[in-house]
Backbone atoms as SQL, in Angstrom:
CREATE TABLE atoms (id INTEGER PRIMARY KEY, chain TEXT, resi INTEGER, resn TEXT, atom TEXT, x REAL, y REAL, z REAL);
INSERT INTO atoms VALUES
  (1, 'A', 1, 'UNK', 'N', -14.158, -9.260, -4.761),
  (2, 'A', 1, 'UNK', 'CA', -12.860, -8.251, -4.733),
  (3, 'A', 1, 'UNK', 'C', -12.642, -7.608, -3.209),
  (4, 'A', 2, 'UNK', 'N', -11.492, -7.418, -3.323),
  (5, 'A', 2, 'UNK', 'CA', -10.805, -7.448, -1.704),
  (6, 'A', 2, 'UNK', 'C', -10.323, -6.135, -1.775),
  (7, 'A', 3, 'UNK', 'N', -9.927, -5.730, -0.941),
  (8, 'A', 3, 'UNK', 'CA', -9.237, -4.073, -0.940),
  (9, 'A', 3, 'UNK', 'C', -7.766, -4.445, 0.774),
  (10, 'A', 4, 'UNK', 'N', -7.315, -3.665, 0.056),
  (11, 'A', 4, 'UNK', 'CA', -5.788, -3.709, 1.146),
  (12, 'A', 4, 'UNK', 'C', -6.207, -2.055, 1.778),
  (13, 'A', 5, 'UNK', 'N', -5.752, -2.282, 3.248),
  (14, 'A', 5, 'UNK', 'CA', -5.911, -1.161, 3.727),
  (15, 'A', 5, 'UNK', 'C', -4.323, -0.676, 3.956),
  (16, 'A', 6, 'UNK', 'N', -3.639, 0.568, 3.868),
  (17, 'A', 6, 'UNK', 'CA', -2.220, 0.673, 3.881),
  (18, 'A', 6, 'UNK', 'C', -1.828, 1.751, 5.121),
  (19, 'A', 7, 'UNK', 'N', -0.782, 1.000, 5.954),
  (20, 'A', 7, 'UNK', 'CA', -0.818, 1.749, 7.677),
  (21, 'A', 7, 'UNK', 'C', 0.962, 2.261, 7.238),
  (22, 'A', 8, 'UNK', 'N', 1.110, 3.717, 7.443),
  (23, 'A', 8, 'UNK', 'CA', 2.787, 3.954, 7.795),
  (24, 'A', 8, 'UNK', 'C', 2.889, 3.950, 6.309),
  (25, 'A', 9, 'UNK', 'N', 4.562, 5.066, 6.184),
  (26, 'A', 9, 'UNK', 'CA', 5.119, 5.080, 5.088),
  (27, 'A', 9, 'UNK', 'C', 4.564, 5.597, 4.081),
  (28, 'A', 10, 'UNK', 'N', 4.832, 6.091, 3.243),
  (29, 'A', 10, 'UNK', 'CA', 4.220, 7.128, 1.971),
  (30, 'A', 10, 'UNK', 'C', 2.943, 7.389, 2.046),
  (31, 'A', 11, 'UNK', 'N', 2.394, 6.247, 1.304),
  (32, 'A', 11, 'UNK', 'CA', 1.088, 5.547, 1.317),
  (33, 'A', 11, 'UNK', 'C', 0.253, 5.579, 2.769),
  (34, 'A', 12, 'UNK', 'N', 0.360, 6.129, 3.889),
  (35, 'A', 12, 'UNK', 'CA', -0.442, 5.464, 5.041),
  (36, 'A', 12, 'UNK', 'C', -1.806, 6.496, 4.535),
  (37, 'A', 13, 'UNK', 'N', -2.606, 5.358, 5.066),
  (38, 'A', 13, 'UNK', 'CA', -4.210, 5.787, 5.079),
  (39, 'A', 13, 'UNK', 'C', -4.671, 5.598, 2.800),
  (40, 'A', 14, 'UNK', 'N', -4.161, 5.038, 2.773),
  (41, 'A', 14, 'UNK', 'CA', -4.698, 4.407, 1.018),
  (42, 'A', 14, 'UNK', 'C', -4.982, 3.152, 0.983),
  (43, 'A', 15, 'UNK', 'N', -6.150, 3.090, -0.042),
  (44, 'A', 15, 'UNK', 'CA', -7.038, 1.597, 0.087),
  (45, 'A', 15, 'UNK', 'C', -6.652, 1.505, -1.656),
  (46, 'A', 16, 'UNK', 'N', -6.397, 0.312, -1.801),
  (47, 'A', 16, 'UNK', 'CA', -5.881, -0.370, -2.895),
  (48, 'A', 16, 'UNK', 'C', -6.923, -1.527, -3.355),
  (49, 'A', 17, 'UNK', 'N', -7.134, -1.922, -4.849),
  (50, 'A', 17, 'UNK', 'CA', -7.736, -2.976, -5.118),
  (51, 'A', 17, 'UNK', 'C', -6.708, -4.039, -4.417),
  (52, 'A', 18, 'UNK', 'N', -6.904, -5.355, -3.914),
  (53, 'A', 18, 'UNK', 'CA', -6.264, -6.337, -4.019),
  (54, 'A', 18, 'UNK', 'C', -6.892, -7.266, -4.427),
  (55, 'A', 19, 'UNK', 'N', -6.379, -7.787, -5.840),
  (56, 'A', 19, 'UNK', 'CA', -6.447, -8.951, -6.707),
  (57, 'A', 19, 'UNK', 'C', -6.586, -10.347, -6.360),
  (58, 'A', 20, 'UNK', 'N', -5.582, -10.687, -4.679),
  (59, 'A', 20, 'UNK', 'CA', -5.628, -11.935, -4.522),
  (60, 'A', 20, 'UNK', 'C', -5.479, -11.503, -2.798),
  (61, 'A', 21, 'UNK', 'N', -6.794, -11.592, -2.504),
  (62, 'A', 21, 'UNK', 'CA', -6.636, -11.931, -0.723),
  (63, 'A', 21, 'UNK', 'C', -5.390, -12.659, 0.202),
  (64, 'A', 22, 'UNK', 'N', -5.037, -13.597, -0.445),
  (65, 'A', 22, 'UNK', 'CA', -4.145, -14.422, 0.336),
  (66, 'A', 22, 'UNK', 'C', -2.618, -13.852, 0.163),
  (67, 'A', 23, 'UNK', 'N', -2.624, -12.688, -0.626),
  (68, 'A', 23, 'UNK', 'CA', -1.215, -11.752, -0.590),
  (69, 'A', 23, 'UNK', 'C', -0.852, -11.391, 0.564),
  (70, 'A', 24, 'UNK', 'N', 0.716, -11.974, 1.114),
  (71, 'A', 24, 'UNK', 'CA', 1.155, -11.553, 2.132),
  (72, 'A', 24, 'UNK', 'C', 2.491, -10.654, 2.250),
  (73, 'A', 25, 'UNK', 'N', 2.544, -10.055, 0.683),
  (74, 'A', 25, 'UNK', 'CA', 3.368, -8.660, 0.612),
  (75, 'A', 25, 'UNK', 'C', 2.614, -8.236, -0.593),
  (76, 'A', 26, 'UNK', 'N', 2.989, -6.372, -0.599),
  (77, 'A', 26, 'UNK', 'CA', 2.705, -5.290, -1.356),
  (78, 'A', 26, 'UNK', 'C', 4.160, -4.560, -2.169),
  (79, 'A', 27, 'UNK', 'N', 3.949, -4.451, -3.454),
  (80, 'A', 27, 'UNK', 'CA', 5.662, -3.814, -3.475),
  (81, 'A', 27, 'UNK', 'C', 4.296, -2.704, -4.970),
  (82, 'A', 28, 'UNK', 'N', 4.837, -1.915, -4.343),
  (83, 'A', 28, 'UNK', 'CA', 3.832, -0.713, -4.642),
  (84, 'A', 28, 'UNK', 'C', 4.433, 0.505, -5.888),
  (85, 'A', 29, 'UNK', 'N', 4.451, 0.784, -6.846),
  (86, 'A', 29, 'UNK', 'CA', 5.162, 2.279, -7.102),
  (87, 'A', 29, 'UNK', 'C', 4.735, 3.109, -6.674),
  (88, 'A', 30, 'UNK', 'N', 6.206, 4.199, -6.058),
  (89, 'A', 30, 'UNK', 'CA', 5.934, 5.302, -5.596),
  (90, 'A', 30, 'UNK', 'C', 6.829, 6.417, -6.359),
  (91, 'A', 31, 'UNK', 'N', 6.504, 7.481, -6.581),
  (92, 'A', 31, 'UNK', 'CA', 7.527, 8.571, -7.753),
  (93, 'A', 31, 'UNK', 'C', 8.450, 7.841, -8.290),
  (94, 'A', 32, 'UNK', 'N', 9.529, 8.202, -7.665),
  (95, 'A', 32, 'UNK', 'CA', 10.344, 7.047, -8.823),
  (96, 'A', 32, 'UNK', 'C', 10.851, 5.653, -7.905),
  (97, 'A', 33, 'UNK', 'N', 10.508, 5.468, -7.050),
  (98, 'A', 33, 'UNK', 'CA', 10.939, 4.297, -6.376),
  (99, 'A', 33, 'UNK', 'C', 9.966, 3.063, -6.114),
  (100, 'A', 34, 'UNK', 'N', 9.929, 2.239, -5.560),
  (101, 'A', 34, 'UNK', 'CA', 8.906, 1.191, -5.019),
  (102, 'A', 34, 'UNK', 'C', 8.688, 1.002, -3.321),
  (103, 'A', 35, 'UNK', 'N', 7.856, 0.807, -2.424),
  (104, 'A', 35, 'UNK', 'CA', 8.191, 0.463, -1.297),
  (105, 'A', 35, 'UNK', 'C', 6.890, -0.441, -0.889),
  (106, 'A', 36, 'UNK', 'N', 7.910, -1.693, -0.119),
  (107, 'A', 36, 'UNK', 'CA', 7.145, -2.690, 0.345),
  (108, 'A', 36, 'UNK', 'C', 6.501, -2.822, 1.259),
  (109, 'A', 37, 'UNK', 'N', 4.633, -3.434, 1.478),
  (110, 'A', 37, 'UNK', 'CA', 3.951, -2.977, 2.558),
  (111, 'A', 37, 'UNK', 'C', 3.769, -4.922, 3.165),
  (112, 'A', 38, 'UNK', 'N', 3.788, -5.528, 4.080),
  (113, 'A', 38, 'UNK', 'CA', 3.358, -6.487, 4.338),
  (114, 'A', 38, 'UNK', 'C', 2.156, -6.655, 5.233),
  (115, 'A', 39, 'UNK', 'N', 1.754, -7.634, 5.122),
  (116, 'A', 39, 'UNK', 'CA', 0.195, -7.933, 5.688),
  (117, 'A', 39, 'UNK', 'C', 0.560, -8.336, 7.331),
  (118, 'A', 40, 'UNK', 'N', -0.374, -7.822, 7.748),
  (119, 'A', 40, 'UNK', 'CA', -0.456, -8.424, 9.115),
  (120, 'A', 40, 'UNK', 'C', -1.877, -9.032, 9.375),
  (121, 'A', 41, 'UNK', 'N', -2.391, -9.874, 10.433),
  (122, 'A', 41, 'UNK', 'CA', -3.168, -10.099, 11.117),
  (123, 'A', 41, 'UNK', 'C', -4.434, -10.972, 9.655),
  (124, 'A', 42, 'UNK', 'N', -4.977, -11.166, 10.488),
  (125, 'A', 42, 'UNK', 'CA', -6.178, -12.144, 9.054),
  (126, 'A', 42, 'UNK', 'C', -6.980, -11.207, 8.766),
  (127, 'A', 43, 'UNK', 'N', -7.716, -11.635, 7.297),
  (128, 'A', 43, 'UNK', 'CA', -8.995, -11.134, 6.648),
  (129, 'A', 43, 'UNK', 'C', -10.257, -10.472, 7.415),
  (130, 'A', 44, 'UNK', 'N', -10.300, -9.402, 7.128),
  (131, 'A', 44, 'UNK', 'CA', -11.906, -8.949, 7.766),
  (132, 'A', 44, 'UNK', 'C', -13.022, -8.233, 6.883),
  (133, 'A', 45, 'UNK', 'N', -14.121, -8.345, 6.911),
  (134, 'A', 45, 'UNK', 'CA', -15.254, -8.238, 6.308),
  (135, 'A', 45, 'UNK', 'C', -15.410, -9.502, 5.476),
  (136, 'A', 46, 'UNK', 'N', -15.284, -10.106, 5.624),
  (137, 'A', 46, 'UNK', 'CA', -15.281, -11.661, 4.865),
  (138, 'A', 46, 'UNK', 'C', -17.041, -12.275, 4.599),
  (139, 'A', 47, 'UNK', 'N', -18.353, -11.529, 5.075),
  (140, 'A', 47, 'UNK', 'CA', -19.446, -11.446, 5.146),
  (141, 'A', 47, 'UNK', 'C', -19.721, -11.166, 3.550),
  (142, 'A', 48, 'UNK', 'N', -21.228, -11.973, 3.431),
  (143, 'A', 48, 'UNK', 'CA', -21.277, -11.306, 2.420),
  (144, 'A', 48, 'UNK', 'C', -22.121, -10.417, 1.821),
  (145, 'A', 49, 'UNK', 'N', -22.437, -9.586, 3.098),
  (146, 'A', 49, 'UNK', 'CA', -23.688, -8.139, 3.110),
  (147, 'A', 49, 'UNK', 'C', -22.748, -7.274, 3.809),
  (148, 'A', 50, 'UNK', 'N', -21.680, -7.519, 4.078),
  (149, 'A', 50, 'UNK', 'CA', -20.437, -6.412, 5.072),
  (150, 'A', 50, 'UNK', 'C', -19.781, -5.447, 4.666),
  (151, 'A', 51, 'UNK', 'N', -19.669, -5.635, 3.360),
  (152, 'A', 51, 'UNK', 'CA', -18.970, -4.659, 1.859),
  (153, 'A', 51, 'UNK', 'C', -17.627, -5.288, 1.825),
  (154, 'A', 52, 'UNK', 'N', -16.773, -5.065, 0.630),
  (155, 'A', 52, 'UNK', 'CA', -15.180, -5.602, 0.571),
  (156, 'A', 52, 'UNK', 'C', -14.967, -5.856, 1.664),
  (157, 'A', 53, 'UNK', 'N', -13.996, -7.186, 1.059),
  (158, 'A', 53, 'UNK', 'CA', -13.282, -7.946, 2.470),
  (159, 'A', 53, 'UNK', 'C', -11.933, -7.285, 2.228),
  (160, 'A', 54, 'UNK', 'N', -11.038, -6.947, 3.574),
  (161, 'A', 54, 'UNK', 'CA', -10.294, -5.929, 3.924),
  (162, 'A', 54, 'UNK', 'C', -9.484, -6.971, 4.135),
  (163, 'A', 55, 'UNK', 'N', -8.087, -6.573, 3.909),
  (164, 'A', 55, 'UNK', 'CA', -6.758, -7.022, 4.376),
  (165, 'A', 55, 'UNK', 'C', -5.936, -5.675, 5.116),
  (166, 'A', 56, 'UNK', 'N', -5.263, -5.762, 6.107),
  (167, 'A', 56, 'UNK', 'CA', -4.194, -4.550, 6.647),
  (168, 'A', 56, 'UNK', 'C', -2.938, -5.345, 5.769),
  (169, 'A', 57, 'UNK', 'N', -2.018, -3.972, 5.654),
  (170, 'A', 57, 'UNK', 'CA', -0.528, -3.998, 5.395),
  (171, 'A', 57, 'UNK', 'C', -0.050, -2.909, 6.198),
  (172, 'A', 58, 'UNK', 'N', 1.613, -2.916, 6.560),
  (173, 'A', 58, 'UNK', 'CA', 1.629, -2.106, 6.664),
  (174, 'A', 58, 'UNK', 'C', 3.870, -1.852, 6.136),
  (175, 'A', 59, 'UNK', 'N', 4.005, -0.631, 6.246),
  (176, 'A', 59, 'UNK', 'CA', 4.933, -0.688, 5.353),
  (177, 'A', 59, 'UNK', 'C', 6.438, -1.006, 6.519),
  (178, 'A', 60, 'UNK', 'N', 7.139, -1.392, 5.171),
  (179, 'A', 60, 'UNK', 'CA', 8.527, -2.666, 5.903),
  (180, 'A', 60, 'UNK', 'C', 9.571, -1.510, 5.391),
  (181, 'A', 61, 'UNK', 'N', 9.363, -1.229, 3.826),
  (182, 'A', 61, 'UNK', 'CA', 10.821, -0.398, 3.537),
  (183, 'A', 61, 'UNK', 'C', 10.659, 0.096, 2.368),
  (184, 'A', 62, 'UNK', 'N', 11.542, 1.215, 1.729),
  (185, 'A', 62, 'UNK', 'CA', 11.430, 1.853, 0.763),
  (186, 'A', 62, 'UNK', 'C', 12.397, 1.338, -0.510),
  (187, 'A', 63, 'UNK', 'N', 12.106, 1.104, -1.556),
  (188, 'A', 63, 'UNK', 'CA', 13.313, 0.220, -2.491),
  (189, 'A', 63, 'UNK', 'C', 14.755, 1.621, -2.311),
  (190, 'A', 64, 'UNK', 'N', 14.257, 2.619, -2.438),
  (191, 'A', 64, 'UNK', 'CA', 15.200, 4.022, -2.509),
  (192, 'A', 64, 'UNK', 'C', 15.056, 4.738, -1.294),
  (193, 'A', 65, 'UNK', 'N', 15.687, 5.790, -0.758),
  (194, 'A', 65, 'UNK', 'CA', 15.108, 6.807, -0.098),
  (195, 'A', 65, 'UNK', 'C', 13.947, 7.569, -0.884),
  (196, 'A', 66, 'UNK', 'N', 13.337, 7.954, 0.158),
  (197, 'A', 66, 'UNK', 'CA', 11.576, 8.881, -0.601),
  (198, 'A', 66, 'UNK', 'C', 11.746, 10.042, -0.121),
  (199, 'A', 67, 'UNK', 'N', 12.219, 11.343, -1.827),
  (200, 'A', 67, 'UNK', 'CA', 12.193, 12.446, -1.553),
  (201, 'A', 67, 'UNK', 'C', 11.057, 13.361, -1.566),
  (202, 'A', 68, 'UNK', 'N', 10.779, 13.766, -0.224),
  (203, 'A', 68, 'UNK', 'CA', 9.823, 14.385, -0.410),
  (204, 'A', 68, 'UNK', 'C', 8.901, 15.942, -1.087),
  (205, 'A', 69, 'UNK', 'N', 10.180, 15.727, -2.098),
  (206, 'A', 69, 'UNK', 'CA', 10.288, 16.824, -3.111),
  (207, 'A', 69, 'UNK', 'C', 9.842, 15.937, -3.843),
  (208, 'A', 70, 'UNK', 'N', 9.845, 15.113, -4.351),
  (209, 'A', 70, 'UNK', 'CA', 9.703, 14.923, -5.816),
  (210, 'A', 70, 'UNK', 'C', 8.243, 15.131, -6.656),
  (211, 'A', 71, 'UNK', 'N', 7.861, 15.827, -5.971),
  (212, 'A', 71, 'UNK', 'CA', 6.168, 15.792, -6.908),
  (213, 'A', 71, 'UNK', 'C', 6.184, 17.585, -7.529),
  (214, 'A', 72, 'UNK', 'N', 7.638, 17.898, -6.829),
  (215, 'A', 72, 'UNK', 'CA', 7.800, 19.412, -7.318),
  (216, 'A', 72, 'UNK', 'C', 8.603, 19.714, -8.742),
  (217, 'A', 73, 'UNK', 'N', 8.396, 20.494, -9.425),
  (218, 'A', 73, 'UNK', 'CA', 8.903, 20.295, -10.834),
  (219, 'A', 73, 'UNK', 'C', 10.958, 21.042, -10.000),
  (220, 'A', 74, 'UNK', 'N', 11.288, 20.203, -11.404),
  (221, 'A', 74, 'UNK', 'CA', 13.053, 20.255, -10.710),
  (222, 'A', 74, 'UNK', 'C', 13.620, 21.631, -11.682),
  (223, 'A', 75, 'UNK', 'N', 14.636, 22.077, -10.878),
  (224, 'A', 75, 'UNK', 'CA', 14.825, 22.865, -11.551),
  (225, 'A', 75, 'UNK', 'C', 15.793, 22.912, -12.737),
  (226, 'A', 76, 'UNK', 'N', 15.601, 23.431, -13.964),
  (227, 'A', 76, 'UNK', 'CA', 16.266, 23.142, -15.130),
  (228, 'A', 76, 'UNK', 'C', 17.207, 24.056, -15.272),
  (229, 'A', 77, 'UNK', 'N', 19.060, 23.627, -15.579),
  (230, 'A', 77, 'UNK', 'CA', 20.125, 24.289, -15.489),
  (231, 'A', 77, 'UNK', 'C', 20.399, 24.391, -17.319);
């Protein structure tokens, strides 16, 4: 198993399972939109006894504008 370490954007600092360690881009659902992260660099921790293999992914873009208040209940009219 491998993990993706996310940098920047709304998911900064998150670790996600990575089914395919050769993946170059990730499209991740976020609130009511999707965010795109691109891989940079080589895989790390690829040995048998040094933990899960890691790949670093950096924020590229969001499909729509990200609403920072989207976690708050909306007013009903």
